C-alpha positions as CSV (number, residue, x, y, z in Angstrom):
1,X,0.0,0.0,0.0
2,X,2.8,2.4,0.9
3,X,4.6,1.7,-2.4
4,X,1.4,2.5,-4.4
5,X,1.0,5.8,-2.5
6,X,4.6,6.7,-3.1
7,X,4.3,5.9,-6.8
8,X,1.1,8.0,-7.1
9,X,2.9,10.9,-5.3
10,X,5.7,10.9,-7.9
11,X,3.1,10.5,-10.7
12,X,1.2,13.6,-9.4
13,X,4.5,15.6,-9.1
14,X,4.8,15.4,-12.9
15,X,1.7,17.5,-13.3
16,X,2.5,20.2,-10.8
17,X,2.9,23.8,-11.9
18,X,6.3,25.3,-11.4
19,X,6.7,28.4,-9.3
20,X,7.5,31.2,-11.7
21,X,8.6,33.6,-9.0
22,X,11.1,31.1,-7.8
23,X,12.3,30.4,-11.3
24,X,12.5,34.1,-12.4
25,X,13.3,35.9,-9.1
26,X,15.0,33.1,-7.3
27,X,12.9,33.0,-4.1
28,X,9.7,31.3,-2.9
29,X,6.3,32.9,-3.3
30,X,3.6,32.8,-0.5
31,X,2.0,29.9,-2.3
32,X,5.0,27.7,-2.6
33,X,4.3,24.3,-1.1
34,X,0.5,24.3,-1.6
35,X,0.4,21.8,-4.4
36,X,2.7,19.3,-2.6
37,X,0.6,19.8,0.6
38,X,-2.6,19.0,-1.2
39,X,-1.0,15.8,-2.6
40,X,0.1,14.8,0.9
41,X,-3.4,15.6,2.2
42,X,-5.0,13.3,-0.5
43,X,-2.6,10.5,0.5
44,X,-3.5,10.8,4.2
45,X,-0.2,12.3,5.3
46,X,-1.8,15.0,7.4
47,X,1.3,16.0,9.4
48,X,3.5,16.2,6.3
49,X,0.9,18.4,4.6
50,X,1.0,20.7,7.6
51,X,4.8,20.8,7.7
52,X,5.0,21.8,4.0
53,X,2.2,24.4,4.1
54,X,0.6,25.2,7.4
55,X,-2.1,27.2,5.9
56,X,-3.6,24.1,4.2
57,X,-6.1,23.4,7.0
58,X,-7.7,26.9,7.3
59,X,-7.9,26.9,3.5
60,X,-9.6,23.5,3.4
61,X,-12.1,24.5,6.1
62,X,-12.8,27.7,4.3
63,X,-13.5,25.9,1.0
64,X,-15.6,23.4,2.8
65,X,-17.7,26.1,4.5
66,X,-18.1,28.1,1.3
67,X,-19.3,25.0,-0.6
68,X,-21.6,24.0,2.3
69,X,-22.9,27.6,2.5
70,X,-23.9,27.4,-1.2
71,X,-26.5,24.7,-0.5
72,X,-27.5,25.4,3.2
73,X,-27.9,28.7,5.0
74,X,-26.2,29.0,8.5
75,X,-26.8,31.7,11.0
76,X,-23.2,32.7,11.5
77,X,-21.9,31.6,8.0
78,X,-20.7,35.1,7.0
79,X,-18.8,35.7,10.3
80,X,-17.2,32.2,10.1
81,X,-16.2,32.7,6.5
82,X,-14.6,36.1,7.3
83,X,-12.8,34.6,10.3
84,X,-11.4,31.7,8.2
85,X,-10.3,34.1,5.5
86,X,-8.4,36.1,8.0
87,X,-6.9,33.0,9.6
88,X,-5.9,31.7,6.1
89,X,-4.2,35.0,5.1
90,X,-2.5,35.2,8.5
91,X,-1.2,31.6,8.2
92,X,0.1,32.2,4.7
93,X,1.9,35.4,5.7
94,X,3.3,34.0,8.9
95,X,4.6,30.9,7.0
96,X,6.1,33.2,4.3
97,X,7.8,35.4,6.8
98,X,9.2,32.5,8.8
99,X,10.8,31.1,5.6
100,X,13.1,34.1,5.5
101,X,14.1,34.1,9.1
C-alpha cells in the first residue's frame, strides 16, 4: 500500500505547476508548497501536509464552509467565512515570513 502511494505521489508531481517567481526571481512565493501539501493531504499524510504548508487546513475548512454555504444557510456563516479568510491569510503570511528568518 505504501509503495502505491509513493508511486502515485511521484506521478502527481509530474503535473504540478512550477513556481514562476522562484524560477524568475530566485525566491519562494507565498503559495510555494501548496500543491505538494494537497498531494500529501490526499494521501492521508496530514502531518506532512501541515509541515510543508501550514495554511492548508484553514484553506480546506474555508473551501468546505463556502461549498456548504452554497447549499445550506447558516446563522453565522458570514462571520465564520470572514474569520477563516483572516486565519488563512495570517497563516500564509506567517509561514512566508518564517521562511526568510
